[in-house]
N, C-alpha and C positions, 0 to 999 in steps of 0.2 A: 504494503500499500505504499503510495507517493506519500511523505509528510504534510502537504496541504489537505489532503482527502481524511489523514487522521484527526487532520487541526479541527475541520468541518463537522467528523462526527462527533467531535468531544466537545466540544461547544453545544451542537444537538442535543448531547447528553446530559450536561448542565442546566442547558434550559428547562428540560423535563425534572428537576432536581430544584424541591424546594428550599434546601441547605443554601444553593450557591444564589438565590434570591436575594437571601436575609444575608447573607457575608457580603455580597457588594452593594448593598442597596443605600443610597444616599444619605438615607435618613438610621443605618447603622452609626454607633457611637466609636467604633472602632476607624470604619471609614472614614468618617468628620475628624477625627485625629490626625490621622495618617494622610491624608489628604491636605490636611494642614499645615500640616508639617512639612511634606512634602516643596507645597507651593512656598514657604517661608524658604526651603533652601535652593527652590528654583529663583527665588528672585534675588536670592545672595547671590547667586551664578550670574545671573543676566547683571547686575549691579556690577558684579567683576566686569564683565564682556559686554559692556552697551550696545557695542556697534554690531550683536547678531541681530538686537530687535530694533534699527534703524528706522525712520520711518518708512522709507523703502523696500525693508525687508519684504523675503519672500520665504514663508515659511511652508516645509511637506509634514506629516505628519504620516511616518509608514504602521500601518496596522492600528489605524485611528479609530477604530470601533463608530462611535453615534458619532465624534467631533469633537466629544467633552471638553479635551486640550488645548485644542485649536481654538473653541469659543473660547475662554478666558484672554487670547491673546488678542479677540477682536477689542479690546479696551485700548490699547496701544497700537495695532495695524488695521491698514485698512482689508476687511474679509476678501475682495477680493484678490490678496496676495495671500491668502491662505488654503492650502490645498492640503489635502488628507487621504489615504489609499487602504479599504481594507480588505480583506478575503471574502468575509462574511456580506453577504446581500443585505438578510436583514437588518444589519447595524448598517450598513449604508444609507438604506430607505428611512429606517428611523430618524439617521443625523440631517437630512435633508428637510424631512419636515419639522425639526425640533430648529434645525440652524440653516435655514436657506439661503442665505449668504455667504455661506462656507462652500470651496470647490470637492465636491467630497465623490471620490470615484471606486467601483467595487473593480480587483482586480489583486496579483500576485503581483508581490512587491518583489520577485525575482526578475521581475520586465516591468519596469517601471516605464508608465507611458509619458515621460519626460526628456525632452533634449539635455543634452550635457550643461552641465554648470548652470541652471535654471535656479535654483533657491541659493540662499545664504543660510538657513537653517535645516535641518532637516533630524526630525526627532524619531524617539521610538521609547515607547511606553510598557513595560512587561511584554513584551513581543517576541525578543529574542529566545527568552527562558522555555516559551513554549513550544520553539520548536527543536524537536532530538535531533535531528536530520545534520551531520557537518557540513556537507557541500551545501544544503538550501542556507545557511546559515550566511555561508560565504559569499554567495551567490548575490543574498539580500544585502552583504553590507557592501560590496561591490556596486552595487547597482545605488546605495546611498551615496557613495563617495563620489560616483560617476554624475551625477544632477549636482553636484555640489561646486561652488563656485571654488575659485581659489580662496584659501582663509576662511572659506566658509563652515562651518560647525555641523557636528551629529550633538544633539543633547541627547543620553541615555539617560536611563533611568530604570533598573532591571535590580529580578534577585542573583545574587552571586551564592545563595544557602536556601534550600527550599526542601525540608527533608522530608513533609509532609505529603508533598503532589508529585507523585510517579509519574504525569504526562507533564513536565516541568522538568529543566535540567537547568541547574546557576551556571552563569559567565563571569570567571574571573576577571582579575589583571591581568593575565598572561595571554589567557585568548581574548580579552576586549582588545587588545594589542596586536595580536595575532588579524584579527579579523578587520582592521583597520591599519595596517603598516605605513612604514613614513609619516605617521603625524605628530602633532604635538597631544598632549594629552593632561588634564585636571579633574583628579576622582577624588570624590568625598564619598564616604561611609554615611549612610542616611539610613532612617525609618526603622522604627521598633518592630522588630519580628511580629506578621499579621497573625500566628496562631497566638502569640503572648498578649498581643493589642487586643484582639476580639473577647478573649478571656476576660481582661482586666478591665476594659473601658470602662463600661457598665456598671462597674466596682467604682472606679478610680480613677480619672482623668488626672490627678494631680500624680500618684504613683505612675500612668503611663510618661508622664511627662518627666518627673524622676529618671524612669527606667532608661528612657531615651537618649540621657546625659551617659548611656552607657557603652562607648562603642562596640564593645564585645556582643551585644544584643541586639544591636542595628543588623539586619538582612539585604540589604538593597547597596548599591554603587550607581550613586547621581555624577554622570561625568560629562566633561564637554573633550570633546574630539577634536581638536582645529587640521584641516586638511592643509598642508603647508606644498 
């Protein structure tokens, strides 16, 4: 089975499992905590590299889902310059209804339908760890670099460790560098491990904040990979 087909089957299975609806609901206390913490980390990264969100910047979100992360950028950028691609047709359709100004496309990220050097920023949020096929990971990374301008950047947010989900495989710094060779890297360790956050957040957000100060308990890398 191609990995793309496995992914479609896995997300179709999750759609029928009520546990996932609860885990990923925007009203879930753990999700709110994780998203707020991640958005704070993203703001710090963009404040450090403001050129990536210059007024005329063009942004691509690979594995965009319904476009929620792209939609946040509408506060700073022209929606006509915000593009997303996702493998799942139903997510793209939902995104087009929710965010009609965004440019959302249904497609395979290993064959991006854009010209070379079309974007200033290419983002991915927990897409790569869902891909188990190494060759497919490399093809998608190569495509992301191809569509970036010189000195453009990949914004990376993903697990490096996820022992509770056999349908994912984390990506550490060594593989990140192998996926995007001849680039410059700025990497931060972020996000209280979601299984811990899901258990703790309904009980004590203060405890989540305190434990999130311990790097050992953070499970994701936030990275800016600059195309040299």
